[in-house]
N, C-alpha and C positions, 0 to 999 in steps of 0.2 A: 392852610395852616389852622384856620379857625375850626375846621371839621375835626382835626386831630385833637385840638384842645377840648372840644365838646365831648369827644369820645373818652378822653382821659378823665375829665371832670365827671362825666356820666358814670364811669366805673366807681369812682369814689363816692359819688352822691347816692348811687344805688344802695351801697352798704349802709350809709348814714340814714337813708330813708327807712331801711328795714329796721334799724335799731330804734328809730323814732316812732314807728308804728308797731305797737305791741300786737301779739297774736301770731297764730300759725299761718304761714304762707304756703300756698299750694306748690310753690316751686323752690328750688334750691338756690345756691349761690350764683350760678350762671344766669338763671332766670332773673334774679334780683339785679345783677349787674346789667343785663340787657334792658330791664325796665328803667334803671337809672339812666342809661344812655338815651332811651326814648324820652324820658322826662327832661333831660338836659336839652335835647333837640326841641321838645315841645315848648320849654321855657324860652329858648332862643327865638323860635318862630313867633310865639305870642308877644314877646318883648319887642321884636321888630315890627309886628303888626300894630302895636300900640305906641310906636315911636320911642320906646325906651332905649333901644339899641339901633345902631345903623346896620345896613346889610353887611353880612360877613363878620359881625362882632358876636362872639359867644355870650350867652347869658351869664349873669353873675352867679356866684356860688349859692347864695340863699335862694335865688329864683330857681336854680336847678334843683335844689333840695325840695322846694315846694312842688315843682313840676313832677319830680320822681315820686313824691308822696301821692300826688293826684293820680298818676298812672298806676301805682301800686294799689291804691284804693279801688280804682276801676277794675284792675286785674282780679282783685279779691272778690269783687261782686260778680264778675263774669265766670271765674273758674272755681271759686270756693264753694258754690252751691251745688256742684255736680256730685251725684251720689253713684256709688258702684253697686250694681245689682248682681 
């Protein structure tokens, strides 16, 4: 059940992270939603590693937003610099 909650929160968080980080993104809505899901899972994993959450407990909303913003930032660094020749 916690995985489903993380997926649902990740979808919402991806959209919020995109609004909070101005600028053009190399991907569309689907990519942003997927990055939000990855960010929510990242926040859950890091929170469990630092003993903020117990195993199986999803990350909080703010931690998920921060995780999604981090993943979006890394994604922009990796994909945003590509040029078409």
